[in-house]
PAKE-686437 format. One record per residue (C-alpha): x, y, z; residue in three letters; chain. Coordinates in Angstrom, 1 decimal. Example, Ala and Ser with C-alpha at 12.3 -4.5 7.8 and 13.67 -1.06 7.14 Angstrom:
2
       X       Y       Z  residu  chaine
    12.3    -4.5     7.8     ALA       A
    13.7    -1.1     7.1     SER       A
REM end
This chain:
187
       X       Y       Z  residu  chaine
    14.1    94.4    -0.7     UNK       A
    15.2    94.6    -4.4     UNK       A
    13.9    97.4    -6.6     UNK       A
    11.5    95.9    -9.2     UNK       A
    10.3    97.7   -12.3     UNK       A
     7.8    96.5   -15.0     UNK       A
     9.3    96.7   -18.5     UNK       A
     6.1    96.8   -20.7     UNK       A
     5.5    93.2   -21.6     UNK       A
     3.3    91.1   -19.3     UNK       A
     5.4    89.8   -16.4     UNK       A
     8.8    90.9   -17.8     UNK       A
    10.6    92.8   -15.0     UNK       A
    13.9    94.4   -14.2     UNK       A
    15.1    93.5   -10.7     UNK       A
    17.9    95.4    -9.0     UNK       A
    19.1    93.7    -5.8     UNK       A
    20.6    95.9    -3.1     UNK       A
    24.4    95.8    -2.5     UNK       A
    26.0    96.6     0.8     UNK       A
    29.6    97.6     0.5     UNK       A
    32.6    98.7     2.4     UNK       A
    36.4    98.9     1.8     UNK       A
    36.5    95.0     1.6     UNK       A
    34.0    94.8    -1.3     UNK       A
    30.2    94.2    -1.2     UNK       A
    27.5    91.7    -0.2     UNK       A
    24.3    91.2    -2.3     UNK       A
    21.4    88.9    -1.9     UNK       A
    20.8    88.2    -5.6     UNK       A
    17.8    86.0    -5.2     UNK       A
    15.3    85.7    -2.4     UNK       A
    12.0    83.8    -3.0     UNK       A
    10.2    85.5    -0.1     UNK       A
    11.1    89.0    -1.4     UNK       A
     9.9    88.2    -4.9     UNK       A
     6.7    86.6    -3.5     UNK       A
     6.0    89.9    -1.6     UNK       A
     5.8    91.4    -5.2     UNK       A
     3.5    88.6    -6.4     UNK       A
     6.3    86.7    -8.2     UNK       A
     6.0    83.0    -7.4     UNK       A
     8.7    80.9    -9.1     UNK       A
    10.7    77.9    -8.2     UNK       A
    14.1    77.7    -9.9     UNK       A
    15.6    74.3   -10.5     UNK       A
    18.9    75.0   -12.4     UNK       A
    21.5    77.7   -12.6     UNK       A
    23.3    78.3   -15.9     UNK       A
    26.6    80.2   -16.6     UNK       A
    27.5    81.6   -20.0     UNK       A
    30.9    83.0   -20.8     UNK       A
    31.6    84.9   -24.0     UNK       A
    35.2    85.8   -24.8     UNK       A
    34.3    88.2   -27.6     UNK       A
    32.0    91.2   -27.7     UNK       A
    29.3    90.7   -30.3     UNK       A
    28.5    87.1   -29.3     UNK       A
    24.8    86.6   -29.7     UNK       A
    23.0    83.8   -28.0     UNK       A
    19.3    83.3   -28.8     UNK       A
    16.4    83.7   -29.2     UNK       A
    15.8    80.6   -27.2     UNK       A
    12.8    79.0   -25.4     UNK       A
    11.4    75.6   -24.4     UNK       A
     7.9    74.3   -25.1     UNK       A
     5.5    72.9   -22.5     UNK       A
     5.6    70.9   -20.4     UNK       A
     9.3    71.9   -20.1     UNK       A
     8.8    75.6   -20.6     UNK       A
    11.2    77.8   -18.6     UNK       A
    11.0    81.1   -16.8     UNK       A
    14.4    82.7   -16.4     UNK       A
    16.1    85.2   -14.0     UNK       A
    19.1    86.6   -15.9     UNK       A
    22.0    88.7   -14.7     UNK       A
    25.5    89.7   -15.8     UNK       A
    28.3    89.3   -13.3     UNK       A
    31.2    90.5   -15.6     UNK       A
    30.9    92.8   -18.6     UNK       A
    27.8    94.0   -20.3     UNK       A
    25.1    92.5   -22.5     UNK       A
    22.0    93.7   -24.3     UNK       A
    19.2    91.3   -23.2     UNK       A
    16.1    90.8   -25.4     UNK       A
    12.7    89.2   -24.5     UNK       A
    10.1    88.5   -27.2     UNK       A
     6.4    87.6   -26.5     UNK       A
     5.8    84.3   -28.4     UNK       A
     2.3    83.6   -27.0     UNK       A
     0.0    83.3   -30.0     UNK       A
    -3.1    85.4   -29.4     UNK       A
    -1.4    87.7   -26.8     UNK       A
    -2.1    91.4   -27.3     UNK       A
     1.7    91.9   -27.4     UNK       A
     2.6    88.9   -29.6     UNK       A
     5.9    89.4   -31.5     UNK       A
     6.7    92.5   -29.5     UNK       A
    10.1    92.7   -27.8     UNK       A
    11.9    94.7   -25.2     UNK       A
    15.6    95.1   -24.7     UNK       A
    17.5    96.0   -21.6     UNK       A
    21.2    96.4   -20.9     UNK       A
    22.4    94.2   -18.1     UNK       A
    25.8    94.8   -16.6     UNK       A
    27.9    93.9   -13.6     UNK       A
    28.2    97.6   -12.8     UNK       A
    24.4    98.2   -12.7     UNK       A
    23.8    94.8   -11.0     UNK       A
    20.4    94.5   -12.6     UNK       A
    18.5    91.4   -13.6     UNK       A
    15.7    90.6   -16.0     UNK       A
    12.9    88.2   -15.2     UNK       A
    11.7    86.3   -18.4     UNK       A
     8.3    84.6   -17.9     UNK       A
     7.2    81.4   -19.6     UNK       A
     5.9    82.1   -23.0     UNK       A
     8.7    84.5   -24.0     UNK       A
    11.8    83.8   -26.1     UNK       A
    15.1    85.1   -24.7     UNK       A
    18.5    86.1   -26.1     UNK       A
    21.4    88.5   -25.6     UNK       A
    24.4    90.0   -27.3     UNK       A
    27.6    90.7   -25.4     UNK       A
    28.8    94.4   -25.5     UNK       A
    32.2    93.7   -24.0     UNK       A
    34.7    90.9   -24.2     UNK       A
    34.9    88.5   -21.3     UNK       A
    31.2    88.8   -20.5     UNK       A
    29.7    86.3   -18.1     UNK       A
    25.9    85.8   -17.8     UNK       A
    24.3    83.8   -15.0     UNK       A
    20.7    82.7   -15.1     UNK       A
    18.3    80.6   -13.1     UNK       A
    15.6    78.6   -14.9     UNK       A
    12.3    77.2   -13.6     UNK       A
    12.5    73.9   -15.6     UNK       A
    15.4    71.6   -16.4     UNK       A
    17.0    71.8   -19.9     UNK       A
    15.3    69.5   -22.4     UNK       A
    16.7    69.1   -25.9     UNK       A
    13.4    67.7   -27.1     UNK       A
    11.5    70.9   -26.1     UNK       A
    14.2    73.4   -26.9     UNK       A
    13.5    75.8   -29.8     UNK       A
    15.1    78.9   -31.3     UNK       A
    13.8    81.8   -33.4     UNK       A
    16.1    83.8   -35.7     UNK       A
    17.7    86.9   -34.1     UNK       A
    17.0    89.0   -37.2     UNK       A
    13.4    87.9   -37.9     UNK       A
    11.8    90.8   -39.7     UNK       A
     8.4    90.2   -38.1     UNK       A
    10.0    90.9   -34.7     UNK       A
    12.4    93.7   -35.8     UNK       A
    14.8    93.7   -32.9     UNK       A
    17.2    96.6   -33.0     UNK       A
    20.4    94.9   -31.8     UNK       A
    23.2    97.4   -30.8     UNK       A
    25.9    95.5   -32.7     UNK       A
    26.2    95.5   -36.5     UNK       A
    24.9    92.2   -37.9     UNK       A
    28.2    91.7   -39.8     UNK       A
    30.1    91.7   -36.5     UNK       A
    27.9    89.2   -34.6     UNK       A
    29.2    85.8   -33.6     UNK       A
    26.5    83.1   -33.6     UNK       A
    26.3    79.4   -33.2     UNK       A
    25.1    77.3   -36.2     UNK       A
    21.9    76.5   -34.2     UNK       A
    21.1    80.2   -33.8     UNK       A
    22.1    81.1   -37.4     UNK       A
    19.8    78.4   -38.7     UNK       A
    16.9    79.0   -36.3     UNK       A
    13.3    79.2   -37.5     UNK       A
    11.4    82.4   -38.3     UNK       A
     8.6    83.3   -35.9     UNK       A
     6.0    82.5   -38.6     UNK       A
     7.4    78.9   -38.8     UNK       A
     8.1    78.2   -35.1     UNK       A
     6.0    76.1   -32.8     UNK       A
     4.8    78.6   -30.1     UNK       A
     2.7    79.0   -27.0     UNK       A
    -1.1    79.5   -27.0     UNK       A
    -2.0    82.6   -25.0     UNK       A
    -4.0    81.9   -21.9     UNK       A
    -3.2    78.2   -21.7     UNK       A
REM end
């Protein structure tokens, strides 16, 4: 069974799968639906994504998809390190606009579960970082949205100086939270 720890926002969890190693290397079951169901986590993932960042300081996010194509994500780093951020974007939620950050690394072998209704992003802390993540809904350009990484209403404390960040044009030009189309809490 993996180790599972709540991170302070509703449904956001750190999951640490077990690794079994010997002189040849290791084996790890990184996803098991039955093991997660035993902890009350019922998700069906439909797509795996793989992100490679050559340069430390590459920031991707804050991304989400609107219903009916909203996505939960299970995110892990298989090479390098990244600071992963999850933001509650459910209007009316008691934790609306609050965020948590967690360092994910190949060494720690930890994962973060991002429920529907939360925006997600990360910044790489080492060159050659690779992030894998499962999603519960297929990608939809029509439903995809982004919120600015430096939105003052959210106030994320990124561990990389803003002048050193590498962003896509889409992320640099993303909406502020106040202007974004969001989720209604409880729907």
